[in-house]
MITI-954613 format. One record per residue (C-alpha): x, y, z; residue in one letter. Coordinates in steps of 0.5 Angstrom, whole numbers, plus 500, padded with zeros to 3 digits. Example, Ala and Ser with C-alpha at 12.3 -4.5 7.8 and 13.67 -1.06 7.14 Angstrom:
2
525491516A
527498514S
# end
This chain:
658
505436484M
498434482D
493437487F
489431487R
494426490Q
491427497F
485430500P
483436503D
483434510Q
491434510A
491441507V
486443512M
490440518R
496443516A
493450516R
490449523E
496447526R
500453523M
494458525L
495454532S
502453532R
501446534A
508442535P
509438529E
510432533T
503432535S
500429529A
506425527A
502419528A
496421524R
495421516G
490425512P
484420514D
486422522G
487414523R
495414524G
496411517T
501416515A
505422517G
503427512S
499431515A
504432520A
509434515A
505439512A
505444517G
513444519P
516449524P
521454522A
527449523S
524443519S
523442512H
515441509P
517434507S
520432513S
517427518G
516419518A
511416514A
508409514A
512404510P
509403503G
504409504V
505415499P
505421504R
502428501P
506434502R
504441502I
507445497R
512450499E
509456495A
502455499V
506455506L
510461504S
503464503S
500462509W
506465513R
505472510R
498471511C
499470519R
504476519L
499480516H
494478521A
489475516V
482473518D
482465517A
475464519D
472470515H
473474509L
474482509H
475484502V
476491501P
472496496H
477500493V
473502486E
475510487Q
482508486H
482504480I
484507473D
478504469W
482507463D
488504464S
493501458R
492494461L
485494461L
484496454S
490491452A
487486455A
479486453A
480483447P
484477449V
479476455L
473476451D
477470447R
478467453V
471467455E
469464448Q
474458449L
471457456L
463458454A
462450455D
466450462C
465452469T
471457470A
470465470G
476469468V
478475472V
483481471L
486485476A
491491476D
498491480S
495492486A
490486486A
484490485R
479487480V
478490474L
474485469Y
470479470R
467474465R
464467464G
463462469G
456458470D
451460475T
454456481A
461460479V
458466479V
454466485R
460463489L
464469486M
459474488D
459471495R
466472496V
466479492H
471477487L
468482482A
470489479P
472494485G
474489490F
482488492S
484481492Y
491483495A
494477499E
495481505E
487483505A
484476503V
489471504G
492466499T
489466493N
490466485G
491473484I
494476490G
499470491T
501471484A
503478484L
506477491A
510471488E
511474481R
510467478R
504463476L
500461482S
495455483T
491455489V
486449490F
480448495G
483448502A
490451500E
486458501H
488461507F
481464508A
475459509E
470462505P
474461499L
476454500Q
470452495R
474455489A
480453485A
484458481C
490459477A
493466476G
499469473V
502476473P
502480467V
509484466R
510490462N
515488456P
518495456L
519496463T
519489466G
514492471R
508487474Q
502491471E
497486473G
494479473A
490474470V
486469474N
481463472L
476461478T
472455478C
469450483L
474446487R
471439484Q
472442477D
479444477A
484442472S
491442471P
490446464L
488452468M
495454468A
496453461A
490458459V
492463464V
499463461R
497464454Q
492469456A
498473460A
503472454A
497475449D
496481453I
503483454E
504482446E
498487446R
501492451L
508492447L
504494441D
501500444R
508503445Y
510508440S
517507436G
519513440K
518510447E
522503444R
528508442A
528511448A
528505452L
534502448D
538508450A
536508457F
538500457L
545502453A
547508458A
545503464G
550498461R
556503460R
556505467T
554502474S
552508477G
545511477P
541512471V
534515469L
530516463L
525522462V
520522456T
513526456P
510519457T
515515461L
520516467R
524510469M
530509474A
535503474N
536499481T
542504483E
538510482A
533507487V
538504492R
542510492L
538516491L
532519495E
525520492P
527528492Q
533527489D
530523483L
525528482R
530534482Q
534530477A
527529473G
526536473A
533538470L
531533464A
524535463A
527543463D
532541458L
526537453L
522543454A
527548452A
526552445P
528548439A
533553437G
537554444S
536546446R
543543447R
544535446Q
548534452R
548539459V
553537465D
551541471V
552540479S
546538484L
546538491S
543531494L
538531500A
544528504S
549534502G
553530497A
554534491D
554530484V
555531477R
549530473V
549529465R
543530461C
543527454T
537528449V
535522445I
534524438G
535530434P
535536438P
529539434D
525533435R
527530442P
524523444I
527523451G
533525455C
537520459V
540522466V
547519469G
549521476L
557521478T
561523484A
562531484G
568534481E
572539484S
575545481G
572551477A
568548472S
564544477A
563550481T
561554475A
555549473D
553549480R
545550481T
542556483P
542557490G
547551492A
551554498R
559554496S
564552501G
565546505P
558544508Q
558540515P
555533513S
548532516P
546527521A
544520517P
537519517L
534514522P
530508520A
524512523L
524519525L
524520533P
517520536G
514517530L
511509530A
510505523G
513500519R
510501512S
514503506P
509508504S
510511511W
517511511R
518514504S
513520506A
518521512S
524521508R
521525503D
519530508V
526530512V
529531505S
525537503A
527540510C
534539509R
533543503Q
528548505R
524546500L
517549500P
513543501T
505541501R
503535505V
497532503V
493526507G
486525510E
484528517A
488524522G
493521518V
499524522G
501530517K
503535523L
506529527A
511528521L
513535520V
514536527R
519530527A
522532521A
523539524H
526537531H
531532527W
534537522V
534543526R
532542533P
534549536R
530553531N
523555532R
517551529L
511556528Y
504553527V
498557524M
491554523D
488558517L
481556520T
482559527S
483566524H
477570523Q
481576521H
485576515L
490582517P
491578524D
493572520L
497575515L
501579520A
503573524R
505569518A
509575516E
512575523E
514568522A
517568515L
522573518R
525567522D
530565517E
532558520D
525557523G
519552520T
512555518V
507550518V
500553515L
494548517Q
488547513H
490550506L
484547503E
480553507A
484558504A
479563501N
479567494R
481573499D
487570502L
490566497M
493571493P
496575499R
499569502L
502567495E
505574495T
508573502L
511566501L
514567494T
517573498G
520569503A
523564498R
529569495R
533564493N
533556493R
536553500G
535560504T
529562508G
525559513P
522552511W
515553509V
510547509V
502547507G
498542510L
492540506Y
487535508T
484531503A
476531503P
473524504G
476517502Q
483517499G
488522496P
486529494A
482529488P
485532482A
484540482G
482540489A
488544491T
487552490P
491553484P
495559487A
497555493L
499549489D
506548484S
507556484A
509556492V
509549494F
514545488P
514539493C
508535495T
508529500V
502524500A
501521507V
497514506A
491513510P
491508516L
487503512R
492502507Y
498501512R
495496517P
502494519E
503500522D
497499527I
502494531R
507500532D
502505533L
498501539V
503501544P
505508543A
498511543L
497506550L
503509553A
501516551R
494515554H
495510560D
499516564R
505511567G
501505567G
502498564T
496497559V
498493553S
494490548C
493482547T
494479540P
486477540A
485485541A
490487536M
488482530Q
481486531V
484493531L
488491524T
482489521R
478496522C
478501516D
479507521W
476512517P
479517522G
486514521N
491515527V
486520531R
481515531H
485509533L
488514539S
481515541R
478508541V
485506545L
484512550Q
477510551Q
479502552A
484504557A
481509561R
481508568G
486502568R
493502571R
495495569Q
491491564A
491487558D
486489553L
481484550Q
477484544P
471485548H
474492551D
474495545L
469499542A
463496538P
465499532E
472496532C
468489531H
464492524S
467492517S
461496514C
463499508R
458505509R
456510514T
451508519L
445512521T
445513529P
439508529W
444503525E
450504529A
446503536A
443497533E
450494531R
453496538D
447492542A
449486537I
456487539V
455487546R
450481546A
455477542L
461479547H
456477553D
454470550A
462469548A
460469541G
454464541N
449467536R
443464538D
444466546V
445473543A
439473539A
435471545R
438476550Q
436481544L
429478543G
430477536I
430471532S
436467530R
435469522A
435476524T
441476528I
445473522Y
442478517R
444484522K
451481523I
452480515R
449487514L
454491519Y
460486518G
460484525V
466480527T
466477534V
470471535A
467465539P
470463546A
474458543R
478462538A
480467543R
# end
């Protein structure tokens, strides 16, 4: 349907009804002009039980309908608690690969598109698979100013769960062409724009590598935008395919052929590529995939004179089941290009036992308890948190020495404790903080004593604090405790990544990296898994209110989900403890939260700036969100408070929106 067939007012009314959850019948008699000429606006925001095109229309009057793709995106935005009135664009430049294959393949194509748009008002944007902007070109002065105002620039993320319905994030979420015009944007600051985006897929792997987007002012939008981005995406995909060598294409052909011959798990391992079919992802845990991949990598790394074309071995999975693994070399044995790994149910008999991997226990083993959706004592629903939980439990079951990496306060120790109590509840957990021991002999003696417990779990906190004197002696102790695979205590090292994001490459001391901890589990910061906050808040409040019934209102929860939480879960816990102090039965409101929760400034504030921000937040709360009244209370001008609000990213909702 052409977006120009109905005015923006109809879309805006539909959006307002979705945000307020107003009944559909409340606007059944109003049309797009608000004078009761049609039922189109009512039909635009349907309840869950109705179709968007339902509702009566006046006879002879065409009734516009909100597109189902836009409605679906709005529903996802509400689930992610996206702010409809303000724009919060995450800055993620430090996590972007500026030398990616996508960017190098797309640059000539986008330069050509920019030349085609030289006399047009649209700008072209390239984003990666996480909706992080990599490239922006073109557009007249008005479009460039608009894109700068909404941070549509390299280094910022336009994921749908962060900024709402838009041509980049929605195209990646829908995995197809997405056009968003004017008021169809969920966040109000984006409603001056019109955009069309389409995903860019890797022709070799089928994965989404990113998205191409055209953005212009909404009054300049044209249906031809979709055709331009479609052709640009096709050209980029063709260049991506050209960048793969003939060896990589031959390896993919062998992988696809193996997948057609069996319905079981199949993996492909090459020096530059690793792939798994749907069955492998569905049936195997991440640790199992790494084990199978390591077998194939070892086969490819073997000397040419002793390398075999095919190897069959038995492998014990994290679930306790035994499977038969067949590794087949692709290409001649002296010049292999990769390896295809197929997994089937384990066989009984002497041949299966003879090929069993070293350290696997013989004889019937009791089946381990099935892994719950989430370990007891933990809270969170994000895929990354659940994946880390599964990986840690898998390593615990196999007693595989594990290094858990994450920023301070993300829950590394809580994750290990939960896994230990789930897998071996009757055994002892030893926790040693490498920063709390001043005398090296005392620390080594305590570690040696803990490592004698064959069924215990030994946790070494703050691996990043291990100095050059401690590293070699710790390595000797830990290597000696791991006599055979699957035996001895489970040893875990907790590494606190400095600053924002995951640990930088090479930051871990080499002696305590892969030599001692072959398994690494990364725990994402809380700002990358905001959906966990809705589960963490009631759990943390129950811990702090000491038998009371303190809860969090939806408005306060929305404020909490918008915060970056530089201190992660520990930071959230401290804020909730402060808000719940002295309360027994209460519902926390936005004004009960610390002033820092109402600010989204992307830099560390000085003590003076933090005090100034806190004073502005308190004044806005006292004034029910009225900025003029707050400015008078603070004794500053209206222009000054507006400038300070933008500077500190203060977001205090007015009284009518609470």
